[in-house]
N, C-alpha and C positions, 0 to 999 in steps of 0.2 A: 300136665302133659310134658311140659318142658323138662321137668325134673326126671320124669320117667325116661324120656328119650335120651337125656344126657347119661343117666345111669346105665342104660342099655347100649350106649354108643350107637344109637339108631341113626343111620345115614339120613342126611337132609332130604334126599329124594324119596324116601319112604314115609316121611312123617305125615304128610297130608293124607295118604291112604290109610294109615293107622288111626289118625285122629278122627277121621270122618266116621269110623265105626262107632264112636262114642256120641255122635250128634243125636239129639232127640228134639222132638217138638218143632218149634219154629226154625231152629238152627238146621235141622234135617231138611225141612222144606226149602230153606235158602240154598242148601247144598245142591238140591235137585236142580235149581235154576242155574247155579254156577258150574255144575259138573261139566256141562257141554263146553264151557269156555275154558276149562282147565287146560286142555291140550292146545287150544287155539291161542291162548295168551300165556301159556307156561306158568300156571298158578303154582308157585312154589310155597314153601313153608312160611316165609315172611309175609307174602301176600295173603295167605290163608289166615294167619293170625290177625293181621290187620283187618281183614274183612269181618271176622267174628267179633273182634273187639269193637269195631265201629258200629256194628249192628246189634250187638247183644250185651255189651257191658254198660250198665247203667251209669250215667254221668255222675250221679251222687256217690255211687260205690267207687267209681274210679277216683273221685276227689278224695274220699275217705282213705283209700289205699295210698294215694300220693302223700297225703298228710301223715299217715302212719310211717311211710318210708322216710320222709324228711325228719321226723322226730326220732327215728332210730339212729340217725347219723350224728 
């Protein structure tokens, strides 16, 4: 999504709205509970990404990606 938004020069304030269209399964259910808090807490793109990463990004996959990144440098 980040690459797509960058390529389209998508404004920061539109990103959560567009990204949520692609949520499925558990992520979509999570969004249903967070949605009401979006306006209350000003859930921006950075907070949205952090929420999804913390809840849905497997620790083992995250570690593998970190290792891959370190080896590329």
